[in-house]
C-alpha positions in Angstrom: -93.5 0.8 -63.9 -94.0 1.6 -60.5 -97.0 3.8 -59.4 -98.0 3.1 -55.7 -96.0 4.7 -52.9 -93.3 2.6 -51.5 -93.4 -0.1 -54.2 -89.7 -0.5 -53.3 -91.0 -2.8 -50.6 -92.3 -5.3 -53.0 -88.6 -5.4 -54.6 -87.2 -6.7 -51.2 -89.3 -9.7 -51.0 -86.4 -12.2 -50.1 -85.1 -14.0 -47.1 -82.2 -11.9 -46.3 -84.1 -8.4 -46.5 -86.7 -7.1 -44.2 -88.0 -3.9 -45.5 -89.5 -1.4 -42.3 -90.7 2.0 -42.8 -87.9 3.8 -45.3 -85.3 1.5 -44.4 -84.7 -2.2 -45.2 -82.1 -4.5 -42.9 -79.9 -6.7 -44.9 -78.7 -9.8 -42.8 -75.5 -11.6 -44.1 -74.6 -15.1 -43.9 -71.8 -14.6 -41.1 -74.5 -13.4 -38.9 -73.7 -9.6 -39.3 -76.3 -7.3 -40.9 -76.8 -3.7 -41.9 -79.5 -1.3 -42.4 -80.1 0.7 -45.8 -82.2 3.9 -46.0 -84.2 4.1 -49.3 -84.7 7.8 -50.6 -87.7 7.3 -53.0 -87.0 10.2 -55.5 -89.4 10.9 -58.9 -87.1 9.1 -61.2 -85.1 6.8 -59.2 -83.9 5.2 -55.5 -80.9 6.8 -53.4 -79.8 4.1 -51.1 -77.9 5.3 -48.2 -76.3 3.4 -45.1 -74.4 4.9 -42.3 -70.9 3.7 -41.8 -69.7 5.6 -39.0 -70.9 8.4 -36.6 -69.3 11.8 -36.7 -67.2 11.0 -33.7 -65.7 8.0 -35.3 -65.0 10.1 -38.3 -63.5 13.1 -36.5 -60.9 10.5 -35.0 -59.7 9.7 -38.3 -57.3 12.3 -40.1 -57.2 10.5 -43.4 -61.0 9.5 -43.5 -61.8 11.7 -46.2 -58.8 10.8 -48.3 -59.7 6.8 -47.8 -63.3 7.6 -48.9 -62.0 9.4 -52.0 -59.5 6.7 -52.8 -62.3 4.3 -52.4 -64.7 6.1 -54.7 -62.0 6.2 -57.6 -62.0 2.2 -57.6 -65.9 1.6 -57.3 -68.5 1.9 -59.7 -71.5 1.0 -57.7 -71.0 2.4 -54.1 -69.6 5.5 -53.1 -68.8 6.9 -50.1 -69.2 10.4 -48.3 -69.5 12.5 -45.2 -73.1 14.0 -44.9 -73.9 17.1 -43.3 -74.2 15.7 -40.0 -70.7 14.4 -40.0 -71.2 10.9 -40.8 -69.5 8.6 -43.1 -72.3 7.4 -45.6 -72.1 4.5 -48.5 -74.6 5.1 -51.1 -75.7 4.1 -54.4 -78.6 5.1 -57.0 -80.6 3.3 -59.7 -83.2 4.9 -61.9 -86.7 3.5 -61.5 -87.3 3.1 -65.1 -87.0 -0.7 -66.1 -85.7 -1.5 -62.6 -86.4 -5.4 -61.5 -86.2 -6.8 -58.2 -82.9 -8.7 -58.9 -81.3 -5.4 -60.1 -82.6 -3.5 -56.9 -81.7 -6.1 -54.5 -78.0 -6.4 -56.1 -77.6 -2.7 -55.0 -79.2 -2.8 -51.7 -76.9 -5.6 -51.0 -73.9 -4.2 -52.6 -74.5 -0.9 -50.4 -75.2 -2.6 -47.2 -72.1 -5.0 -47.6 -69.4 -2.3 -48.5 -71.0 0.0 -45.3 -70.8 -3.2 -43.1 -67.4 -3.7 -44.3 -66.0 -0.3 -43.9 -67.9 0.0 -40.8 -65.9 -3.0 -39.5 -62.7 -1.6 -40.8 -63.0 1.7 -38.6 -64.6 0.4 -35.7 -64.4 -3.1 -35.2 -67.7 -3.8 -34.3 -71.2 -4.3 -36.1 -73.4 -1.3 -34.9 -76.1 -1.2 -37.7 
């Protein structure tokens, strides 16, 4: 369906999304926003968003367990600690048959869940 490099930019043509480079910034009605990184794979897109830095992750003893519990109840967005020690929200979608609406739904979900968890952990809007 998509053959050109960075075709995902076209899928983000909506008022609340601003693609730039390999990221898209999602703006929310409450004035907050969050950036989502788009990893363009052969068969699909992996979307990731930083929830908290390694410094914040290191301050929470139960963070790994909390992430595991969130993952048990989520079907669209998961959480993990990456190789740099940051808490990451992530989602994946295949490219085959992908519509702008489906892609936007996933981008918004990853951004929303990352932003929500970031606020729970830090009380601020950093991303």
